[in-house]
C-alpha positions in Angstrom: 3.5 3.2 17.0 0.4 0.6 15.7 2.7 -3.0 14.2 1.8 -3.1 10.7 3.6 0.1 11.0 7.4 -1.3 12.5 6.8 -4.0 8.9 10.5 -3.7 7.4 8.4 -4.0 3.6 12.6 -3.4 3.0 13.7 -6.1 4.9 11.3 -8.9 3.1 12.2 -8.3 0.2 16.1 -8.6 0.2 14.8 -12.2 2.2 12.6 -12.9 -0.8 15.4 -12.4 -3.4 17.5 -15.2 -0.9 14.9 -17.8 -1.0 13.8 -17.0 -3.9 17.1 -16.1 -6.2 18.7 -20.4 -6.3 15.0 -21.5 -5.9 14.9 -22.4 -10.4 11.4 -23.5 -9.1 7.6 -21.5 -9.3 6.3 -23.8 -7.3 8.7 -23.6 -4.8 9.4 -20.0 -5.4 5.7 -19.3 -5.2 4.1 -21.2 -1.4 8.3 -19.5 -0.5 6.0 -16.0 -1.0 3.0 -17.0 0.3 4.5 -18.7 4.1 7.5 -15.5 4.0 4.5 -13.0 3.9 1.6 -15.3 6.7 5.1 -14.8 8.4 5.4 -11.6 8.5 2.1 -9.9 9.0 0.2 -10.1 12.2 -3.7 -9.6 12.0 -3.4 -12.1 8.7 -6.1 -14.8 8.9 -5.5 -15.9 4.9 -2.3 -15.7 3.0 -2.7 -17.2 -0.5 -2.1 -16.8 -4.8 -4.8 -17.9 -7.1 -3.5 -18.1 -11.1 -5.2 -17.8 -13.5 -6.8 -20.8 -16.2 -8.4 -19.1 -18.3 -11.4 -17.0 -17.2 -10.9 -19.0 -13.8 -8.3 -17.9 -10.7 -7.3 -21.4 -9.2 -6.5 -21.8 -5.9 -2.4 -22.3 -5.8 0.1 -21.8 -2.8 -1.3 -20.4 0.4 -1.1 -20.3 4.7 -5.0 -21.0 6.4 -8.0 -22.6 6.5 -9.1 -24.0 3.0 -10.5 -22.5 0.8 -12.3 -21.9 -2.1 -10.6 -23.3 -5.4 -12.2 -21.5 -8.2 -13.1 -17.8 -8.2 -14.1 -16.5 -11.8 -12.3 -13.7 -12.8 -14.6 -10.7 -12.4 -16.3 -11.8 -9.5 -15.7 -11.2 -5.7 -12.8 -9.6 -4.3 -9.6 -11.5 -6.6 -11.7 -12.0 -9.7 -12.8 -8.2 -9.8 -8.8 -7.5 -8.9 -7.2 -9.7 -11.9 -10.0 -8.4 -14.2 -9.3 -4.8 -14.3 -5.8 -5.0 -13.4 -5.2 -3.1 -10.5 -5.0 -3.8 -6.5 -8.3 -3.9 -4.1 -8.4 -2.6 -0.4 -11.4 -3.2 0.7 -11.6 -2.7 4.6 -14.9 -4.2 5.1 -16.0 -7.2 3.0 -19.0 -6.7 4.1 -19.9 -3.6 1.9 -18.5 -5.2 -1.5 -20.7 -6.2 -3.0 -20.3 -9.8 -4.7 -17.6 -10.7 -2.0 -17.5 -14.6 -1.9 -16.1 -15.6 1.4 -14.2 -18.3 1.7 -13.6 -17.5 5.6 -16.3 -16.1 7.9 -14.0 -14.5 9.5 -12.5 -12.2 7.0 -13.1 -8.9 7.8 -11.3 -6.8 5.6 -9.0 -8.4 2.8 -6.0 -6.7 -0.2 -5.8 -8.4 -3.4 -2.6 -7.6 -5.6 -2.3 -8.8 -9.3 0.6 -10.2 -10.5 1.5 -10.3 -14.3 4.1 -12.0 -16.2 4.5 -10.3 -19.6 2.1 -7.8 -18.7 -0.6 -10.8 -18.6 -2.3 -10.9 -14.8 -1.6 -15.0 -14.6 -2.9 -14.6 -10.8 -3.6 -12.4 -7.8 -2.2 -12.5 -4.0 -4.7 -12.7 -1.6 -5.2 -11.9 1.0 -7.4 -11.3 4.1 -8.0 -9.9 8.2 -10.4 -10.8 10.5 -10.5 -6.7 11.7 -11.6 -3.9 9.6 -9.5 -2.2 7.8 -6.5 -4.0 8.2 -4.2 -2.7 5.4 -2.4 0.9 5.4 -1.0 3.0 2.7 2.1 2.1 3.8 0.6 -1.8 3.7 0.1 -1.8 0.0 2.6 -0.1 -1.0 4.9 -2.3 0.9 3.0 -5.5 0.0 2.8 -3.9 -3.7 6.7 -4.0 -4.1 7.5 -7.3 -3.2 4.7 -8.3 -6.2 7.4 -6.6 -8.1 10.3 -8.4 -6.9 7.6 -11.6 -7.1 7.3 -11.4 -10.2 10.8 -10.5 -11.6 11.9 -13.7 -9.9 9.4 -16.2 -11.9 10.3 -14.0 -15.1 14.1 -14.5 -14.3 13.2 -18.6 -13.4 11.4 -18.5 -17.0 14.6 -17.1 -18.1 17.0 -19.5 -16.8 15.0 -22.5 -18.0 14.7 -21.1 -20.8 10.5 -21.9 -20.8 7.7 -20.5 -22.6 5.1 -21.0 -20.3 3.5 -18.5 -19.0 2.1 -19.7 -16.3 3.8 -18.7 -12.7 2.6 -22.5 -10.9 
């Protein structure tokens, strides 16, 4: 059995709910979400959230080496996923036209858009030093975790009676 096949995404989902349920703070919840995934996923060298600020994605909470601070929508894997409003899984980033190399060690990448009120408000970006690191099972499990995280942020907004549609 491959080590990636041993990831219990249902357990991670329950842990995410338990850790963020009473946080009442989007920044703290974002940081916990990133730390939980970075700790649980093997063969990852960078994991973080980029948040939407107009026509740009701006670096939010992350784990790993320093990274690009701003990514224009439509550029790189993150900007493309946000603009297209769909998950992008790139088995070999050297084959992605316009890839933005924040860490030269990254060989594959998974980017999942994050939504609030049907608007892209950011992306979860996960890099690996291994080509082809992300299986279909990983993609589905991480997508499910992102949907749980979106619900957490929406609930924080409702509890705080805020109209602030930004994640952080």
